[in-house]
PyMOL Python script that loads the backbone (N, CA, C, O; Angstrom):
from pymol import cmd

cmd.read_pdbstr("""\
ATOM      1  N   UNK A   1     173.384 102.632 123.334  1.00  0.00           N
ATOM      2  CA  UNK A   1     174.248 103.488 123.794  1.00  0.00           C
ATOM      3  C   UNK A   1     173.012 103.095 125.293  1.00  0.00           C
ATOM      4  O   UNK A   1     171.811 102.882 125.461  1.00  0.00           O
ATOM      5  N   UNK A   2     174.466 103.206 126.217  1.00  0.00           N
ATOM      6  CA  UNK A   2     173.556 102.630 127.271  1.00  0.00           C
ATOM      7  C   UNK A   2     173.871 104.379 128.833  1.00  0.00           C
ATOM      8  O   UNK A   2     174.527 105.390 129.080  1.00  0.00           O
ATOM      9  N   UNK A   3     173.208 103.830 129.124  1.00  0.00           N
ATOM     10  CA  UNK A   3     173.557 105.380 130.553  1.00  0.00           C
ATOM     11  C   UNK A   3     174.816 105.624 131.093  1.00  0.00           C
ATOM     12  O   UNK A   3     175.284 104.542 131.450  1.00  0.00           O
ATOM     13  N   UNK A   4     175.510 106.454 131.297  1.00  0.00           N
ATOM     14  CA  UNK A   4     176.369 106.418 132.810  1.00  0.00           C
ATOM     15  C   UNK A   4     175.632 107.150 134.131  1.00  0.00           C
ATOM     16  O   UNK A   4     174.406 107.073 134.215  1.00  0.00           O
ATOM     17  N   UNK A   5     176.359 107.821 135.104  1.00  0.00           N
ATOM     18  CA  UNK A   5     176.874 108.178 135.908  1.00  0.00           C
ATOM     19  C   UNK A   5     175.806 109.284 136.133  1.00  0.00           C
ATOM     20  O   UNK A   5     174.786 109.570 136.759  1.00  0.00           O
ATOM     21  N   UNK A   6     176.967 109.843 134.947  1.00  0.00           N
ATOM     22  CA  UNK A   6     176.050 110.890 134.983  1.00  0.00           C
ATOM     23  C   UNK A   6     175.136 111.561 134.561  1.00  0.00           C
ATOM     24  O   UNK A   6     174.724 112.689 134.832  1.00  0.00           O
ATOM     25  N   UNK A   7     174.673 110.374 133.495  1.00  0.00           N
ATOM     26  CA  UNK A   7     173.479 110.898 132.612  1.00  0.00           C
ATOM     27  C   UNK A   7     172.120 110.613 133.582  1.00  0.00           C
ATOM     28  O   UNK A   7     171.131 111.323 133.757  1.00  0.00           O
ATOM     29  N   UNK A   8     172.359 109.705 133.965  1.00  0.00           N
ATOM     30  CA  UNK A   8     171.668 109.544 135.560  1.00  0.00           C
ATOM     31  C   UNK A   8     171.072 109.969 136.505  1.00  0.00           C
ATOM     32  O   UNK A   8     170.007 109.749 137.082  1.00  0.00           O
ATOM     33  N   UNK A   9     172.324 110.937 136.631  1.00  0.00           N
ATOM     34  CA  UNK A   9     172.103 112.213 137.809  1.00  0.00           C
ATOM     35  C   UNK A   9     171.935 113.036 137.224  1.00  0.00           C
ATOM     36  O   UNK A   9     172.458 113.872 137.960  1.00  0.00           O
ATOM     37  N   UNK A  10     171.416 113.860 135.969  1.00  0.00           N
ATOM     38  CA  UNK A  10     171.495 114.367 135.022  1.00  0.00           C
ATOM     39  C   UNK A  10     169.349 114.377 135.534  1.00  0.00           C
ATOM     40  O   UNK A  10     168.764 115.187 136.253  1.00  0.00           O
ATOM     41  N   UNK A  11     168.644 112.880 134.625  1.00  0.00           N
ATOM     42  CA  UNK A  11     167.555 112.644 134.609  1.00  0.00           C
ATOM     43  C   UNK A  11     166.909 113.102 136.112  1.00  0.00           C
ATOM     44  O   UNK A  11     166.032 113.952 136.268  1.00  0.00           O
ATOM     45  N   UNK A  12     167.544 112.349 137.126  1.00  0.00           N
ATOM     46  CA  UNK A  12     166.569 112.562 138.385  1.00  0.00           C
ATOM     47  C   UNK A  12     166.897 113.989 139.006  1.00  0.00           C
ATOM     48  O   UNK A  12     166.252 114.448 139.949  1.00  0.00           O
ATOM     49  N   UNK A  13     168.249 114.833 138.225  1.00  0.00           N
ATOM     50  CA  UNK A  13     167.030 116.507 139.061  1.00  0.00           C
ATOM     51  C   UNK A  13     166.356 116.363 138.196  1.00  0.00           C
ATOM     52  O   UNK A  13     165.464 115.620 138.605  1.00  0.00           O
ATOM     53  N   UNK A  14     166.149 116.649 136.996  1.00  0.00           N
ATOM     54  CA  UNK A  14     165.275 117.181 135.596  1.00  0.00           C
ATOM     55  C   UNK A  14     163.826 116.580 135.852  1.00  0.00           C
ATOM     56  O   UNK A  14     162.852 117.039 135.254  1.00  0.00           O
ATOM     57  N   UNK A  15     163.684 115.176 137.078  1.00  0.00           N
ATOM     58  CA  UNK A  15     163.189 114.638 137.466  1.00  0.00           C
ATOM     59  C   UNK A  15     162.144 115.155 138.837  1.00  0.00           C
ATOM     60  O   UNK A  15     160.914 115.183 138.812  1.00  0.00           O
ATOM     61  N   UNK A  16     163.147 115.585 140.142  1.00  0.00           N
ATOM     62  CA  UNK A  16     163.223 116.175 140.670  1.00  0.00           C
ATOM     63  C   UNK A  16     162.836 117.824 140.075  1.00  0.00           C
ATOM     64  O   UNK A  16     162.058 118.370 140.857  1.00  0.00           O
ATOM     65  N   UNK A  17     163.044 118.318 139.408  1.00  0.00           N
ATOM     66  CA  UNK A  17     163.035 119.885 139.529  1.00  0.00           C
ATOM     67  C   UNK A  17     161.550 120.224 139.296  1.00  0.00           C
ATOM     68  O   UNK A  17     160.939 121.093 139.917  1.00  0.00           O
ATOM     69  N   UNK A  18     161.086 119.507 138.417  1.00  0.00           N
ATOM     70  CA  UNK A  18     159.794 118.547 137.378  1.00  0.00           C
ATOM     71  C   UNK A  18     159.032 118.829 138.682  1.00  0.00           C
ATOM     72  O   UNK A  18     158.585 119.927 139.011  1.00  0.00           O
ATOM     73  N   UNK A  19     158.957 117.809 139.301  1.00  0.00           N
ATOM     74  CA  UNK A  19     157.727 117.301 140.689  1.00  0.00           C
ATOM     75  C   UNK A  19     158.408 117.442 141.971  1.00  0.00           C
ATOM     76  O   UNK A  19     158.013 116.716 142.884  1.00  0.00           O
ATOM     77  N   UNK A  20     159.327 118.223 142.184  1.00  0.00           N
ATOM     78  CA  UNK A  20     159.636 118.655 143.052  1.00  0.00           C
ATOM     79  C   UNK A  20     159.515 116.977 143.890  1.00  0.00           C
ATOM     80  O   UNK A  20     159.140 115.867 143.514  1.00  0.00           O
ATOM     81  N   UNK A  21     160.198 117.687 145.526  1.00  0.00           N
ATOM     82  CA  UNK A  21     160.520 116.740 146.372  1.00  0.00           C
ATOM     83  C   UNK A  21     159.376 115.370 147.151  1.00  0.00           C
ATOM     84  O   UNK A  21     159.312 114.164 147.390  1.00  0.00           O
ATOM     85  N   UNK A  22     158.513 116.899 147.298  1.00  0.00           N
ATOM     86  CA  UNK A  22     157.243 116.125 148.302  1.00  0.00           C
ATOM     87  C   UNK A  22     156.465 115.274 147.770  1.00  0.00           C
ATOM     88  O   UNK A  22     156.060 114.234 148.290  1.00  0.00           O
ATOM     89  N   UNK A  23     156.082 115.935 146.063  1.00  0.00           N
ATOM     90  CA  UNK A  23     154.828 115.302 144.924  1.00  0.00           C
ATOM     91  C   UNK A  23     155.750 113.636 144.987  1.00  0.00           C
ATOM     92  O   UNK A  23     155.076 112.635 145.229  1.00  0.00           O
ATOM     93  N   UNK A  24     157.490 113.473 144.718  1.00  0.00           N
ATOM     94  CA  UNK A  24     157.623 112.329 145.135  1.00  0.00           C
ATOM     95  C   UNK A  24     157.696 111.783 145.865  1.00  0.00           C
ATOM     96  O   UNK A  24     157.612 110.597 145.545  1.00  0.00           O
ATOM     97  N   UNK A  25     157.851 111.976 147.044  1.00  0.00           N
ATOM     98  CA  UNK A  25     157.386 111.148 148.735  1.00  0.00           C
ATOM     99  C   UNK A  25     156.097 110.787 148.317  1.00  0.00           C
ATOM    100  O   UNK A  25     155.692 109.625 148.281  1.00  0.00           O
ATOM    101  N   UNK A  26     155.729 111.352 148.136  1.00  0.00           N
ATOM    102  CA  UNK A  26     153.962 111.045 148.352  1.00  0.00           C
ATOM    103  C   UNK A  26     153.463 110.075 146.979  1.00  0.00           C
ATOM    104  O   UNK A  26     152.731 109.123 147.248  1.00  0.00           O
ATOM    105  N   UNK A  27     153.891 110.325 145.345  1.00  0.00           N
ATOM    106  CA  UNK A  27     153.583 109.283 145.026  1.00  0.00           C
ATOM    107  C   UNK A  27     154.929 107.524 145.494  1.00  0.00           C
ATOM    108  O   UNK A  27     154.649 106.374 145.155  1.00  0.00           O
ATOM    109  N   UNK A  28     155.895 107.823 146.078  1.00  0.00           N
ATOM    110  CA  UNK A  28     156.634 106.539 146.400  1.00  0.00           C
ATOM    111  C   UNK A  28     155.523 106.208 148.174  1.00  0.00           C
ATOM    112  O   UNK A  28     155.669 105.096 148.681  1.00  0.00           O
ATOM    113  N   UNK A  29     154.931 106.826 148.609  1.00  0.00           N
ATOM    114  CA  UNK A  29     154.248 106.767 149.593  1.00  0.00           C
ATOM    115  C   UNK A  29     152.794 105.715 148.881  1.00  0.00           C
ATOM    116  O   UNK A  29     152.736 104.488 148.964  1.00  0.00           O
ATOM    117  N   UNK A  30     151.645 106.705 148.147  1.00  0.00           N
ATOM    118  CA  UNK A  30     151.019 105.432 147.476  1.00  0.00           C
ATOM    119  C   UNK A  30     151.801 103.848 147.271  1.00  0.00           C
ATOM    120  O   UNK A  30     152.020 102.859 147.971  1.00  0.00           O
ATOM    121  N   UNK A  31     152.046 104.278 145.924  1.00  0.00           N
ATOM    122  CA  UNK A  31     152.749 102.800 145.633  1.00  0.00           C
ATOM    123  C   UNK A  31     153.248 101.971 147.405  1.00  0.00           C
ATOM    124  O   UNK A  31     152.927 100.828 147.731  1.00  0.00           O
ATOM    125  N   UNK A  32     153.761 102.582 147.944  1.00  0.00           N
ATOM    126  CA  UNK A  32     154.039 101.163 148.943  1.00  0.00           C
ATOM    127  C   UNK A  32     153.034 101.026 149.806  1.00  0.00           C
ATOM    128  O   UNK A  32     153.130 100.059 150.562  1.00  0.00           O
ATOM    129  N   UNK A  33     151.800 101.929 149.950  1.00  0.00           N
ATOM    130  CA  UNK A  33     150.812 101.529 150.315  1.00  0.00           C
ATOM    131  C   UNK A  33     150.143 100.356 149.568  1.00  0.00           C
ATOM    132  O   UNK A  33     150.083  99.312 150.216  1.00  0.00           O
ATOM    133  N   UNK A  34     149.337 100.332 147.609  1.00  0.00           N
ATOM    134  CA  UNK A  34     149.668 100.365 147.081  1.00  0.00           C
ATOM    135  C   UNK A  34     149.669  98.962 147.138  1.00  0.00           C
ATOM    136  O   UNK A  34     148.663  98.317 147.433  1.00  0.00           O
ATOM    137  N   UNK A  35     151.471  98.138 146.690  1.00  0.00           N
ATOM    138  CA  UNK A  35     151.445  96.749 147.600  1.00  0.00           C
ATOM    139  C   UNK A  35     151.964  96.484 148.935  1.00  0.00           C
ATOM    140  O   UNK A  35     152.558  95.453 149.250  1.00  0.00           O
ATOM    141  N   UNK A  36     151.687  97.559 149.778  1.00  0.00           N
ATOM    142  CA  UNK A  36     150.741  96.690 151.335  1.00  0.00           C
ATOM    143  C   UNK A  36     149.627  96.125 151.334  1.00  0.00           C
ATOM    144  O   UNK A  36     149.227  95.104 151.895  1.00  0.00           O
ATOM    145  N   UNK A  37     148.829  97.338 150.223  1.00  0.00           N
ATOM    146  CA  UNK A  37     147.647  96.317 150.212  1.00  0.00           C
ATOM    147  C   UNK A  37     147.333  95.025 148.876  1.00  0.00           C
ATOM    148  O   UNK A  37     146.331  94.525 148.364  1.00  0.00           O
ATOM    149  N   UNK A  38     148.644  94.904 148.740  1.00  0.00           N
ATOM    150  CA  UNK A  38     148.315  93.735 147.356  1.00  0.00           C
ATOM    151  C   UNK A  38     148.420  92.649 147.891  1.00  0.00           C
ATOM    152  O   UNK A  38     147.555  91.772 147.903  1.00  0.00           O
ATOM    153  N   UNK A  39     149.918  92.591 148.578  1.00  0.00           N
ATOM    154  CA  UNK A  39     149.767  91.490 150.110  1.00  0.00           C
ATOM    155  C   UNK A  39     149.404  91.295 150.144  1.00  0.00           C
ATOM    156  O   UNK A  39     149.072  90.192 149.708  1.00  0.00           O
ATOM    157  N   UNK A  40     148.598  92.352 150.976  1.00  0.00           N
ATOM    158  CA  UNK A  40     147.122  91.963 152.807  1.00  0.00           C
ATOM    159  C   UNK A  40     145.963  90.989 151.391  1.00  0.00           C
ATOM    160  O   UNK A  40     145.109  90.103 151.435  1.00  0.00           O
ATOM    161  N   UNK A  41     146.459  91.628 150.559  1.00  0.00           N
ATOM    162  CA  UNK A  41     144.731  90.687 149.506  1.00  0.00           C
ATOM    163  C   UNK A  41     144.957  89.781 148.672  1.00  0.00           C
ATOM    164  O   UNK A  41     144.093  89.488 147.844  1.00  0.00           O
ATOM    165  N   UNK A  42     146.176  89.141 148.714  1.00  0.00           N
ATOM    166  CA  UNK A  42     146.519  87.998 148.169  1.00  0.00           C
ATOM    167  C   UNK A  42     147.330  87.064 149.607  1.00  0.00           C
ATOM    168  O   UNK A  42     147.921  85.987 149.534  1.00  0.00           O
ATOM    169  N   UNK A  43     147.114  87.845 150.726  1.00  0.00           N
ATOM    170  CA  UNK A  43     147.233  85.807 151.563  1.00  0.00           C
ATOM    171  C   UNK A  43     145.862  86.481 151.835  1.00  0.00           C
ATOM    172  O   UNK A  43     145.555  86.459 150.643  1.00  0.00           O
ATOM    173  N   UNK A  44     144.922  86.987 152.345  1.00  0.00           N
ATOM    174  CA  UNK A  44     143.147  87.018 152.516  1.00  0.00           C
ATOM    175  C   UNK A  44     142.888  86.281 151.595  1.00  0.00           C
ATOM    176  O   UNK A  44     141.852  85.630 151.735  1.00  0.00           O
ATOM    177  N   UNK A  45     143.930  86.008 149.913  1.00  0.00           N
ATOM    178  CA  UNK A  45     142.662  84.542 149.374  1.00  0.00           C
ATOM    179  C   UNK A  45     143.338  83.149 149.614  1.00  0.00           C
ATOM    180  O   UNK A  45     142.895  82.005 149.719  1.00  0.00           O
ATOM    181  N   UNK A  46     144.772  83.788 149.664  1.00  0.00           N
ATOM    182  CA  UNK A  46     145.438  82.493 150.462  1.00  0.00           C
ATOM    183  C   UNK A  46     144.387  81.094 151.631  1.00  0.00           C
ATOM    184  O   UNK A  46     143.789  80.018 151.619  1.00  0.00           O
ATOM    185  N   UNK A  47     145.008  82.674 152.773  1.00  0.00           N
ATOM    186  CA  UNK A  47     143.841  82.436 153.863  1.00  0.00           C
ATOM    187  C   UNK A  47     141.878  81.493 152.998  1.00  0.00           C
ATOM    188  O   UNK A  47     141.384  80.465 153.461  1.00  0.00           O
ATOM    189  N   UNK A  48     141.467  82.048 152.167  1.00  0.00           N
ATOM    190  CA  UNK A  48     140.210  81.719 152.129  1.00  0.00           C
ATOM    191  C   UNK A  48     139.451  80.484 151.514  1.00  0.00           C
ATOM    192  O   UNK A  48     138.366  79.907 151.445  1.00  0.00           O
ATOM    193  N   UNK A  49     140.860  80.476 151.087  1.00  0.00           N
ATOM    194  CA  UNK A  49     141.133  78.939 149.703  1.00  0.00           C
ATOM    195  C   UNK A  49     141.586  78.212 151.214  1.00  0.00           C
ATOM    196  O   UNK A  49     141.026  79.044 151.928  1.00  0.00           O
ATOM    197  N   UNK A  50     142.098  77.416 152.021  1.00  0.00           N
ATOM    198  CA  UNK A  50     141.979  77.031 152.876  1.00  0.00           C
ATOM    199  C   UNK A  50     141.295  76.567 153.544  1.00  0.00           C
ATOM    200  O   UNK A  50     141.171  75.354 153.712  1.00  0.00           O
ATOM    201  N   UNK A  51     140.694  77.429 154.076  1.00  0.00           N
ATOM    202  CA  UNK A  51     139.359  77.165 154.836  1.00  0.00           C
ATOM    203  C   UNK A  51     138.052  76.263 154.644  1.00  0.00           C
ATOM    204  O   UNK A  51     137.784  76.040 153.463  1.00  0.00           O
ATOM    205  N   UNK A  52     137.641  75.996 155.097  1.00  0.00           N
ATOM    206  CA  UNK A  52     136.708  74.864 154.396  1.00  0.00           C
ATOM    207  C   UNK A  52     135.156  75.508 154.602  1.00  0.00           C
ATOM    208  O   UNK A  52     134.806  75.640 155.775  1.00  0.00           O
ATOM    209  N   UNK A  53     134.168  75.931 153.515  1.00  0.00           N
ATOM    210  CA  UNK A  53     133.447  76.644 153.503  1.00  0.00           C
ATOM    211  C   UNK A  53     132.251  75.821 154.909  1.00  0.00           C
ATOM    212  O   UNK A  53     131.408  76.550 155.430  1.00  0.00           O
ATOM    213  N   UNK A  54     132.311  75.033 155.137  1.00  0.00           N
ATOM    214  CA  UNK A  54     131.570  74.709 156.518  1.00  0.00           C
ATOM    215  C   UNK A  54     130.198  74.667 156.173  1.00  0.00           C
ATOM    216  O   UNK A  54     129.462  74.723 157.157  1.00  0.00           O
ATOM    217  N   UNK A  55     129.526  74.571 154.885  1.00  0.00           N
ATOM    218  CA  UNK A  55     128.458  74.508 154.311  1.00  0.00           C
ATOM    219  C   UNK A  55     127.384  72.531 155.482  1.00  0.00           C
ATOM    220  O   UNK A  55     127.995  71.576 155.962  1.00  0.00           O
ATOM    221  N   UNK A  56     125.991  72.732 155.479  1.00  0.00           N
ATOM    222  CA  UNK A  56     125.888  72.648 156.217  1.00  0.00           C
ATOM    223  C   UNK A  56     124.547  71.670 155.078  1.00  0.00           C
ATOM    224  O   UNK A  56     123.592  72.308 154.634  1.00  0.00           O
ATOM    225  N   UNK A  57     124.686  70.318 154.795  1.00  0.00           N
ATOM    226  CA  UNK A  57     123.358  69.701 154.434  1.00  0.00           C
ATOM    227  C   UNK A  57     122.738  68.927 154.500  1.00  0.00           C
ATOM    228  O   UNK A  57     123.045  67.823 154.951  1.00  0.00           O
ATOM    229  N   UNK A  58     121.439  69.319 153.983  1.00  0.00           N
ATOM    230  CA  UNK A  58     120.275  68.461 154.616  1.00  0.00           C
ATOM    231  C   UNK A  58     119.872  67.365 153.681  1.00  0.00           C
ATOM    232  O   UNK A  58     120.262  67.391 152.514  1.00  0.00           O
ATOM    233  N   UNK A  59     118.917  66.160 154.250  1.00  0.00           N
ATOM    234  CA  UNK A  59     118.788  65.173 153.247  1.00  0.00           C
ATOM    235  C   UNK A  59     118.592  64.841 153.010  1.00  0.00           C
ATOM    236  O   UNK A  59     117.614  64.476 153.662  1.00  0.00           O
ATOM    237  N   UNK A  60     118.740  63.871 151.466  1.00  0.00           N
ATOM    238  CA  UNK A  60     118.225  64.419 150.228  1.00  0.00           C
ATOM    239  C   UNK A  60     117.172  63.984 149.910  1.00  0.00           C
ATOM    240  O   UNK A  60     116.879  62.791 149.995  1.00  0.00           O
ATOM    241  N   UNK A  61     116.182  65.175 149.351  1.00  0.00           N
ATOM    242  CA  UNK A  61     114.694  64.856 149.282  1.00  0.00           C
ATOM    243  C   UNK A  61     114.470  63.901 148.361  1.00  0.00           C
ATOM    244  O   UNK A  61     115.548  63.365 148.102  1.00  0.00           O
ATOM    245  N   UNK A  62     113.115  63.183 147.413  1.00  0.00           N
ATOM    246  CA  UNK A  62     113.051  62.884 146.207  1.00  0.00           C
ATOM    247  C   UNK A  62     111.721  63.754 146.120  1.00  0.00           C
ATOM    248  O   UNK A  62     110.921  63.886 147.046  1.00  0.00           O
ATOM    249  N   UNK A  63     111.598  64.423 144.641  1.00  0.00           N
ATOM    250  CA  UNK A  63     110.667  65.061 144.646  1.00  0.00           C
ATOM    251  C   UNK A  63     110.256  64.346 143.467  1.00  0.00           C
ATOM    252  O   UNK A  63     109.981  65.074 142.514  1.00  0.00           O
ATOM    253  N   UNK A  64     110.116  62.806 143.244  1.00  0.00           N
ATOM    254  CA  UNK A  64     108.713  62.388 142.626  1.00  0.00           C
ATOM    255  C   UNK A  64     107.511  62.708 143.374  1.00  0.00           C
ATOM    256  O   UNK A  64     107.367  62.883 144.584  1.00  0.00           O
ATOM    257  N   UNK A  65     106.529  62.756 142.253  1.00  0.00           N
ATOM    258  CA  UNK A  65     104.776  62.804 143.273  1.00  0.00           C
ATOM    259  C   UNK A  65     104.606  62.184 143.874  1.00  0.00           C
ATOM    260  O   UNK A  65     104.275  62.478 145.023  1.00  0.00           O
ATOM    261  N   UNK A  66     104.746  60.837 143.406  1.00  0.00           N
ATOM    262  CA  UNK A  66     104.580  59.483 144.326  1.00  0.00           C
ATOM    263  C   UNK A  66     105.067  59.960 145.347  1.00  0.00           C
ATOM    264  O   UNK A  66     104.726  59.039 146.090  1.00  0.00           O
ATOM    265  N   UNK A  67     105.601  60.662 146.016  1.00  0.00           N
ATOM    266  CA  UNK A  67     106.610  59.885 147.251  1.00  0.00           C
ATOM    267  C   UNK A  67     106.129  61.383 148.430  1.00  0.00           C
ATOM    268  O   UNK A  67     106.076  61.159 149.639  1.00  0.00           O
ATOM    269  N   UNK A  68     105.800  62.906 147.848  1.00  0.00           N
ATOM    270  CA  UNK A  68     105.320  63.884 148.275  1.00  0.00           C
ATOM    271  C   UNK A  68     103.867  64.170 148.975  1.00  0.00           C
ATOM    272  O   UNK A  68     102.859  64.637 148.445  1.00  0.00           O
ATOM    273  N   UNK A  69     104.079  63.728 150.391  1.00  0.00           N
ATOM    274  CA  UNK A  69     103.233  63.970 151.401  1.00  0.00           C
ATOM    275  C   UNK A  69     102.122  64.960 150.372  1.00  0.00           C
ATOM    276  O   UNK A  69     102.552  65.609 149.418  1.00  0.00           O
ATOM    277  N   UNK A  70     101.184  64.941 150.624  1.00  0.00           N
ATOM    278  CA  UNK A  70      99.403  65.257 150.300  1.00  0.00           C
ATOM    279  C   UNK A  70      99.263  65.980 149.375  1.00  0.00           C
ATOM    280  O   UNK A  70      98.821  67.129 149.366  1.00  0.00           O
ATOM    281  N   UNK A  71      99.809  65.047 148.139  1.00  0.00           N
ATOM    282  CA  UNK A  71     100.080  65.290 146.784  1.00  0.00           C
ATOM    283  C   UNK A  71      99.590  63.016 146.385  1.00  0.00           C
ATOM    284  O   UNK A  71      99.876  61.861 146.698  1.00  0.00           O
ATOM    285  N   UNK A  72      98.724  63.883 145.522  1.00  0.00           N
ATOM    286  CA  UNK A  72      98.160  62.139 144.614  1.00  0.00           C
ATOM    287  C   UNK A  72      98.630  62.331 143.177  1.00  0.00           C
ATOM    288  O   UNK A  72      98.157  63.134 142.372  1.00  0.00           O
ATOM    289  N   UNK A  73      99.625  61.481 142.975  1.00  0.00           N
ATOM    290  CA  UNK A  73     100.317  60.327 141.725  1.00  0.00           C
ATOM    291  C   UNK A  73      98.715  60.417 140.757  1.00  0.00           C
ATOM    292  O   UNK A  73      97.533  60.203 141.027  1.00  0.00           O
ATOM    293  N   UNK A  74      99.440  60.831 139.604  1.00  0.00           N
ATOM    294  CA  UNK A  74      98.068  61.187 138.688  1.00  0.00           C
ATOM    295  C   UNK A  74      98.421  59.595 137.748  1.00  0.00           C
ATOM    296  O   UNK A  74      99.085  59.436 136.724  1.00  0.00           O
ATOM    297  N   UNK A  75      97.615  58.518 138.661  1.00  0.00           N
ATOM    298  CA  UNK A  75      97.761  57.376 137.444  1.00  0.00           C
ATOM    299  C   UNK A  75      96.862  57.214 137.257  1.00  0.00           C
ATOM    300  O   UNK A  75      95.836  57.392 137.913  1.00  0.00           O
ATOM    301  N   UNK A  76      97.185  56.565 135.633  1.00  0.00           N
ATOM    302  CA  UNK A  76      95.958  56.601 134.425  1.00  0.00           C
ATOM    303  C   UNK A  76      96.199  54.178 135.132  1.00  0.00           C
ATOM    304  O   UNK A  76      97.090  53.364 135.376  1.00  0.00           O
ATOM    305  N   UNK A  77      94.864  54.263 135.096  1.00  0.00           N
ATOM    306  CA  UNK A  77      95.001  52.229 134.938  1.00  0.00           C
ATOM    307  C   UNK A  77      93.715  51.844 134.310  1.00  0.00           C
ATOM    308  O   UNK A  77      93.475  50.660 134.072  1.00  0.00           O
TER     309      UNK A  77
END
""", "prot")
cmd.dss("prot")
cmd.show_as("cartoon", "prot")
cmd.util.cbc("prot")
cmd.orient("prot")
């Protein structure tokens, strides 16, 4: 069973009567804002992945007790 043009017109009129023209336009405006926000978020995500993080690494540090200044290694001779 398919919907013909007259059935679609009747459904549209019933929706218009139930919600009113102002409410439908408000919902469509909110829907458009949501899509715009989603696209903007996707573009920000793609640009964040393309940019390097720019982290600066210091020299490698050996944490062994023999090489730490001011500490003596426990040796058993």
